[in-house]
Every structure is written in C-alpha cells, then in structure tokens.
Steps between C-alpha positions, in 0.01 A plus 500: 500500500267623229178409685596676824279786624685770695365779719721751679364711785575641845870569441455877543269489803605459864314258730383778733353691209315190382367432850377854560370555148640854505819682406599787733167451683310673221538339156365154414759228443570417137631158400674490162450182298650373177419188302473364151188310608186711550307234695780480758495878550122493544525221758761691700302824479187324626694350793634845593158662482351231727771521765 
C-alpha cells in the first residue's frame, strides 16, 4: 500500500495516565508518536493539545 499514511501513538501510555494528564501525580503525560507522514503527526499533536 504505497499511498498509505501511518501514525503510531499511545502504545506506551495507560488510559489513566492519559485521563489525568500526569504521571505519578507530578510529571506531565508524554505521548510518543511515530510516522513517515509529517502532516499526520501534526494533526494528531493538535488534537492532543486541544483535548
């Protein structure tokens, strides 16, 4: 599928950590992302920042 755009995220973050926005009640949650398509990463990052 040469035209497919793939983004990988959230696989290292637990649901509770995402909901609270904090790790160990003190550090901000970090979501790791990987993609070969920059526009897709930017779209996901914008959605995370607005949630």
